[in-house]
C-alpha positions in Angstrom: 143.3 -16.3 59.8 142.9 -18.3 63.0 139.6 -19.2 64.4 140.8 -19.4 68.0 137.3 -19.0 69.3 134.6 -21.4 68.1 131.6 -20.0 69.8 131.4 -16.4 68.6 128.0 -14.8 69.0 126.4 -12.4 66.6 127.3 -8.8 67.1 123.9 -7.1 67.5 123.2 -3.4 67.5 121.3 -0.7 65.7 123.6 1.2 63.3 123.2 4.9 63.5 122.5 5.7 59.9 119.6 7.3 58.2 117.7 10.4 59.3 118.6 11.4 62.8 115.8 12.0 65.3 117.4 15.3 66.2 119.7 17.8 64.4 122.4 17.4 67.1 123.5 14.5 69.2 121.8 14.0 72.5 123.2 12.1 75.5 121.7 10.1 78.3 123.9 9.0 81.2 123.6 5.8 83.2 123.9 6.7 86.9 123.2 3.3 88.2 120.2 2.9 86.0 118.6 -0.5 85.7 116.9 -2.0 82.6 113.1 -1.8 82.7 110.7 -3.5 80.4 111.3 -6.2 77.9 112.9 -6.4 74.5 109.8 -5.4 72.5 110.7 -3.4 69.5 114.4 -4.4 69.6 115.2 -6.1 66.3 118.6 -7.3 67.3 119.4 -8.8 70.7 122.0 -11.4 71.5 125.0 -12.3 73.7 127.3 -9.8 72.0 130.4 -10.4 69.8 132.7 -12.2 72.2 135.1 -13.3 69.5 135.8 -9.7 68.7 136.0 -8.5 72.3 138.4 -11.4 73.1 140.9 -9.9 70.6 141.3 -6.6 72.5 144.9 -6.4 73.7 145.1 -3.3 75.8 144.0 -2.6 79.4 140.5 -1.3 80.0 139.8 2.4 79.6 137.3 4.5 77.7 135.5 2.7 74.9 133.2 4.0 72.2 130.7 1.5 70.8 129.4 2.7 67.4 126.0 1.2 66.6 125.7 0.0 70.2 122.2 -1.3 69.8 120.7 -2.7 73.0 124.2 -2.8 74.6 125.2 -6.4 74.1 128.8 -5.6 73.3 128.8 -2.8 75.9 127.8 -5.4 78.5 130.8 -7.6 77.6 133.2 -4.6 77.7 131.8 -3.3 81.0 132.3 -6.8 82.6 136.0 -6.5 81.6 136.4 -3.1 83.2 135.7 -0.7 80.3 133.8 2.5 80.6 131.6 2.5 77.5 129.9 5.3 75.6 127.4 4.0 73.1 126.2 5.6 69.9 122.9 4.6 68.3 120.2 6.4 66.3 117.3 4.4 67.8 115.9 5.8 71.1 114.5 2.4 72.2 117.9 0.7 71.8 119.5 3.6 73.5 117.3 3.2 76.5 118.2 -0.5 76.6 121.9 0.1 76.2 121.9 2.6 79.1 121.9 -0.3 81.4 125.4 -1.2 80.2 126.9 2.1 79.1 128.2 5.1 81.1 126.5 7.3 78.4 124.5 6.8 75.3 124.5 9.3 72.4 121.7 9.4 69.8 123.5 10.4 66.6 123.7 9.6 62.9 127.0 7.9 62.0 126.8 9.1 58.4 127.3 12.6 59.8 130.5 11.7 61.7 131.1 11.1 65.4 130.0 13.9 67.7 133.1 13.8 69.9 136.2 15.8 70.4 139.2 15.0 68.3 141.8 12.4 69.3 145.4 11.8 68.5 146.9 13.8 65.7 143.9 15.9 64.8 142.9 19.5 65.4 141.2 20.2 68.6 137.4 20.5 68.4 134.3 20.8 70.5 132.0 17.8 70.9 128.4 18.1 69.9 126.1 19.5 72.6 125.6 17.0 75.4 128.1 14.5 74.0 130.9 13.0 75.9 134.4 14.3 75.0 137.0 12.1 73.3 139.5 10.7 72.9 138.7 7.0 73.5 141.1 4.2 74.1 138.9 1.8 72.1 136.4 2.3 69.2 134.2 -0.7 68.4 132.7 -1.1 65.0 131.0 -4.5 65.2 128.8 -5.3 62.2 128.4 -1.6 61.5 130.4 -0.8 58.4 128.4 -2.9 56.0 125.4 -0.7 56.7 127.2 2.4 55.4 127.6 3.7 51.8 131.1 4.9 52.8 132.6 2.7 55.5 136.0 4.3 55.0 134.6 7.6 56.3 133.6 6.1 59.6 137.0 4.3 59.9 138.6 7.8 59.5 136.3 9.2 62.2 137.2 6.3 64.5 140.9 7.2 64.0 140.1 10.9 64.7 138.7 10.2 68.2 141.2 7.6 69.1 143.6 8.2 72.0 147.4 7.5 71.6 148.0 3.8 71.8 144.3 3.1 71.2 142.7 0.3 69.2 139.9 0.1 66.7 137.9 -3.2 66.8 136.1 -4.2 63.6 133.8 -7.1 62.8 132.3 -7.7 59.3 130.2 -10.5 58.0 131.5 -12.7 55.1 129.0 -12.7 52.3 130.7 -15.7 50.6 130.2 -18.1 53.4 129.4 -21.5 51.9 125.7 -21.4 52.7 125.3 -18.1 51.0 127.3 -19.4 48.0 124.8 -22.2 47.7 122.0 -19.7 47.6 123.8 -17.7 44.9 124.4 -20.9 42.8 120.7 -21.5 43.0 120.1 -18.1 41.5 118.9 -16.6 44.8 119.9 -13.1 45.9 117.2 -12.4 48.5 117.4 -9.9 51.4 116.4 -11.2 54.8 115.4 -9.7 58.1 118.8 -10.4 59.7 122.0 -12.2 58.8 124.4 -12.0 55.9 121.7 -10.7 53.5 120.2 -8.2 56.1 118.0 -5.9 54.1 119.9 -2.9 55.5 123.3 -3.9 54.2 124.7 -1.5 51.7 128.1 -3.0 51.3 129.2 -6.6 51.2 132.6 -8.1 52.2 134.6 -11.3 52.3 137.2 -12.0 54.9 139.8 -10.9 52.3 138.2 -7.6 51.3 137.3 -6.8 55.0 141.0 -7.0 55.8 141.8 -4.8 52.8 139.2 -2.2 54.0 140.8 -2.0 57.4 144.4 -1.8 56.1 143.4 0.8 53.4 142.2 3.1 56.2 145.8 3.4 57.5 145.4 0.8 60.2 147.8 -1.9 61.2 146.1 -5.2 62.2 147.4 -6.4 65.5 145.0 -9.3 66.0 142.5 -11.1 63.7 140.1 -14.0 63.8 137.6 -15.6 61.5 134.8 -17.5 63.2 132.8 -20.4 61.7 133.9 -23.8 60.5 133.3 -26.8 58.3 129.8 -28.0 57.4 129.8 -30.9 59.8 126.0 -31.0 60.4 125.2 -34.0 62.6 128.8 -35.3 62.6 129.5 -32.5 65.0 127.5 -34.4 67.7 129.5 -37.6 67.3 133.1 -36.7 66.4 135.7 -35.8 69.1 135.8 -32.1 70.0 139.5 -31.9 69.4 139.2 -33.3 65.9 136.4 -30.8 65.1 138.5 -28.0 66.4 141.6 -28.8 64.5 139.7 -29.3 61.2 137.8 -26.0 61.7 141.0 -24.1 62.4 142.6 -25.6 59.3 139.6 -24.6 57.1 139.5 -21.1 58.5 143.2 -20.6 58.1 143.3 -21.8 54.4 139.8 -21.0 53.1 138.4 -18.2 55.3 136.3 -16.7 52.5 134.5 -20.0 52.2 134.1 -21.2 55.8 134.0 -18.0 57.9 130.8 -16.3 59.0 132.6 -13.2 60.2 136.0 -11.6 60.2 137.2 -9.8 63.3 140.1 -7.4 63.5 141.8 -5.2 66.2 144.0 -2.5 64.7 145.8 0.6 65.5 146.7 3.7 63.3 149.8 3.8 61.2 151.2 7.4 60.8 149.2 10.6 61.3 145.5 10.9 60.8 144.7 12.8 57.7 141.5 14.9 58.1 140.1 16.0 54.7 139.8 19.8 54.4 136.5 21.4 53.9 135.7 21.8 50.2 138.3 19.2 49.3 135.8 17.5 47.0 135.5 14.4 49.0 132.0 13.0 48.5 129.9 12.7 51.6 128.3 9.3 52.2 124.8 9.0 50.9 122.1 8.5 53.5 120.4 5.1 53.2 116.6 5.1 53.2 116.3 2.3 55.7 117.8 3.0 59.1 120.5 0.4 59.2 121.6 -1.7 62.2 124.1 -4.4 63.1 123.9 -7.7 61.4 124.4 -11.2 62.6 127.7 -12.6 63.3 128.1 -16.3 63.3 127.2 -19.0 65.8 129.1 -22.1 66.6 131.4 -23.4 63.9 129.5 -24.7 60.9 126.3 -22.9 62.0 124.4 -20.8 59.5 125.5 -17.2 60.1 122.3 -15.9 58.6 120.3 -17.6 61.4 122.0 -15.9 64.2 120.7 -12.8 66.0 121.7 -9.3 65.2 124.7 -7.4 66.5 
């Protein structure tokens, strides 16, 4: 997996899991709204996940940002011509994201996406007040690790996807060399943000993240691992081209060791299979802690657990 982008920012956003503030989704629209107030109360705030956004290979259209947080990824997408609908469970984050989204929906992702069906699925009505699908792009940036059943949300993303659409996924790599060092020291401690974010329910490597995406019936069209070798102070003295070539080699041959996050852009393969009611498929359990997007990785060699949230 190629790095091809050595300054990926963390992918920050509140993941809509846990108890929803309302039984049905509610929507706020951004009709030229401007951001007011500061970032007080927003746990995750950063420059967005540019490494993931850079992989998108289709023209701008309608995008759905699941776990949009304060709108950091929505801002990047909007700057590139996308019309973004954000989904979050946190009203404060929803208010912040409204500055960058055409609409923000307050909803619980463990209950599915409150939008009309997309390609290959039965027609359906969106939840009251929610924007109708389908969407040309569904973004799942540092979201799936907060869910007990990430495959269920990937299936929902396929359901609301338009023909020819893309699903963009970013997941943190729990076996990054810094985290391995902590494990070798006998430390398995949760943190406020980062790879061991206290709201993570599932853990992935670059390899298992790819397997998760492919097992959801998705063909990977572009992929990238961000991170690099542990240069420490040598990064300030060695030539940039030497650093870049070495980082790319490390990420290509040992991504599970040197990557902070894995990014994928994928499209469906074959028809979407919607489980029938009463089919015995277990619904995902609701986590007790409302989850939210975790940190991606900073510059190559940077500690991914020190970056901001989604």
